[in-house]
DOVEX-346338 format. One record per residue: z, y, x of N, C-alpha, C, CB in turn. Coordinates in pm, whole numbers, padded with zeros to 5 digits, always signed. Last residue first. Glycine has a CB too. Example, Ala and Ser with C-alpha at 12.3 -4.5 7.8 and 13.67 -1.06 7.14 Angstrom:
residues 2
+00708-00225+01285+00714-00106+01367+00787+00003+01290+00572-00060+01408;+00780-00569+01319+00780-00450+01230+00780-00330+01320+00905-00447+01131;
END
This chain:
residues 72
+22527+12548+03967+22632+12551+03870+22715+12423+03866+22574+12576+03737;+22280+12780+04077+22371+12667+04108+22487+12668+04010+22425+12675+04257;+21983+12845+03900+22116+12886+03939+22210+12766+03974+22177+12967+03827;+21676+12759+04044+21774+12745+03938+21914+12780+03989+21771+12603+03882;+21389+12937+04130+21520+12886+04173+21615+12875+04053+21581+12979+04282;+21056+12826+04077+21172+12904+04025+21305+12845+04082+21174+12902+03865;+20771+12829+04280+20882+12755+04219+21004+12850+04190+20925+12637+04313;+20486+13009+04194+20595+12993+04285+20710+12921+04206+20641+13133+04343;+20302+13052+03990+20278+12945+04081+20391+12915+04186+20153+12975+04152;+20364+13284+03849+20390+13152+03790+20369+13033+03880+20305+13135+03673;+20275+13475+04031+20408+13473+04002+20449+13338+03939+20439+13586+03916;+19992+13416+04031+20067+13408+04152+20220+13388+04122+20043+13535+04234;+19931+13473+03761+19900+13342+03817+19982+13318+03941+19752+13330+03849;+20000+13741+03736+20072+13641+03654+20050+13504+03711+20025+13645+03506;+19830+13862+03922+19973+13872+03943+20045+13770+03860+20023+14012+03909;+19578+13788+03808+19606+13750+03942+19766+13752+03967+19529+13848+04041;+19594+13919+03548+19581+13775+03560+19623+13725+03700+19436+13734+03529;+19613+14191+03631+19725+14126+03552+19715+13973+03564+19720+14168+03399;+19365+14212+03766+19490+14237+03837+19609+14177+03763+19511+14387+03857;+19194+14161+03549+19211+14061+03648+19320+14083+03746+19092+14046+03718;+19231+14400+03405+19260+14270+03338+19279+14163+03440+19148+14230+03240;+19144+14596+03593+19280+14595+03539+19320+14453+03485+19291+14700+03426;+18872+14527+03635+18966+14535+03746+19109+14518+03699+18950+14667+03819;+18771+14554+03380+18761+14420+03448+18859+14419+03566+18610+14391+03500;+18820+14826+03323+18888+14718+03250+18879+14584+03315+18834+14708+03117;+18654+14955+03529+18806+14955+03542+18865+14851+03450+18867+15096+03507;+18386+14905+03673+18437+14863+03536+18585+14846+03549+18368+14726+03482;+18204+14943+03892+18277+15054+03833+18322+15025+03686+18190+15178+03837;+18100+14732+04018+18021+14785+03908+18092+14897+03832+17986+14673+03812;+18305+14695+04212+18167+14725+04253+18075+14781+04142+18105+14601+04308;+18525+14634+04054+18517+14762+04135+18373+14799+04172+18600+14748+04266;+18441+14388+03957+18471+14497+03861+18466+14626+03928+18606+14481+03795;+18431+14245+04198+18317+14260+04115+18332+14378+04024+18292+14136+04038;+18703+14252+04260+18605+14311+04354+18471+14334+04280+18583+14215+04481;+18809+14115+04045+18847+14254+04068+18750+14316+04159+18985+14267+04124;+18694+13856+04080+18652+13941+03966+18694+14090+03975+18710+13883+03839;+18833+13798+04315+18693+13809+04325+18639+13887+04208+18630+13675+04333;+19090+13788+04193+19065+13886+04297+18919+13902+04321+19134+13849+04425;+19053+13561+04026+19078+13697+03967+19061+13806+04070+19220+13706+03907;+19031+13361+04218+18910+13404+04138+18928+13535+04074+18876+13304+04030;+19288+13367+04308+19184+13400+04403+19059+13447+04323+19152+13275+04495;+19416+13283+04076+19453+13409+04130+19343+13465+04228+19587+13395+04201;+19315+13021+04064+19279+13113+03960+19309+13259+04001+19354+13075+03831;+19432+12915+04292+19290+12926+04288+19249+13028+04181+19226+12790+04261;+19704+12928+04190+19669+13006+04306+19508+13028+04326+19731+12935+04430;+19692+12752+03970+19718+12897+03947+19676+12980+04072+19871+12920+03914;+19635+12513+04097+19550+12564+04000+19566+12713+03976+19570+12492+03879;+19864+12484+04266+19727+12500+04320+19627+12561+04221+19676+12364+04365;+20061+12459+04065+20066+12566+04165+19929+12592+04224+20166+12531+04276;+19979+12223+03933+19986+12345+03859+19985+12471+03959+20115+12342+03768;+19762+11985+04073+19889+12054+04081+19882+12188+04014+19931+12071+04222;+19491+11905+04051+19599+11847+03967+19725+11927+03955+19636+11715+04019;+19192+12085+04031+19322+12064+04105+19419+12002+04004+19381+12204+04165;+18986+12150+03868+18975+12025+03945+19100+11988+04018+18863+12035+04042;+19018+12405+03776+19055+12298+03692+19041+12155+03754+18974+12307+03571;+18909+12570+03968+19052+12558+03966+19098+12438+03877+19113+12689+03915;+18643+12587+03923+18687+12483+04017+18837+12462+04015+18643+12517+04156;+18624+12821+03769+18591+12685+03709+18646+12566+03793+18434+12669+03694;+18685+13011+03962+18769+12989+03850+18751+12853+03787+18746+13094+03753;+18462+12977+04134+18602+12953+04190+18689+12925+04073+18660+13078+04275;+18248+13035+03965+18262+12904+04025+18398+12873+04073+18173+12890+04135;+18310+13310+03906+18300+13215+03794+18317+13069+03853+18157+13231+03716;+18280+13419+04158+18410+13426+04087+18418+13325+03977+18433+13565+04030;+18007+13364+04199+18100+13311+04285+18248+13314+04218+18092+13389+04418;+17898+13525+04002+17881+13384+03990+17984+13315+04082+17734+13342+04025;+17978+13784+04104+18016+13737+03971+18008+13590+03956+17931+13798+03869;+17833+13770+04344+17978+13786+04346+18036+13740+04211+18018+13934+04375;+17572+13773+04254+17622+13657+04324+17772+13659+04333+17564+13649+04460;+17549+14030+04151+17541+13917+04064+17595+13789+04124+17402+13897+04024;+17548+14181+04386+17660+14188+04290+17666+14068+04199+17649+14312+04206;+17453+14017+04687+17415+14081+04561+17540+14084+04471+17295+14005+04490;+17573+14065+05003+17584+13977+04887+17548+14062+04764+17729+13914+04875;
END
């Protein structure tokens, strides 16, 4: 796969996340897109792209899991 194609795939996956109604699904798709962007960033040796998308992926995954409410 050409590097440019990987970048376009990451863009398409991220854009498609807005087609999902559920917040958890939207965020998990965005996390997947961020992982594709990390691969793209690594391939072009762009550490800021890798770092920024690692943060985005982690935040998207963390916020997609249901939070436990304390019993009371």
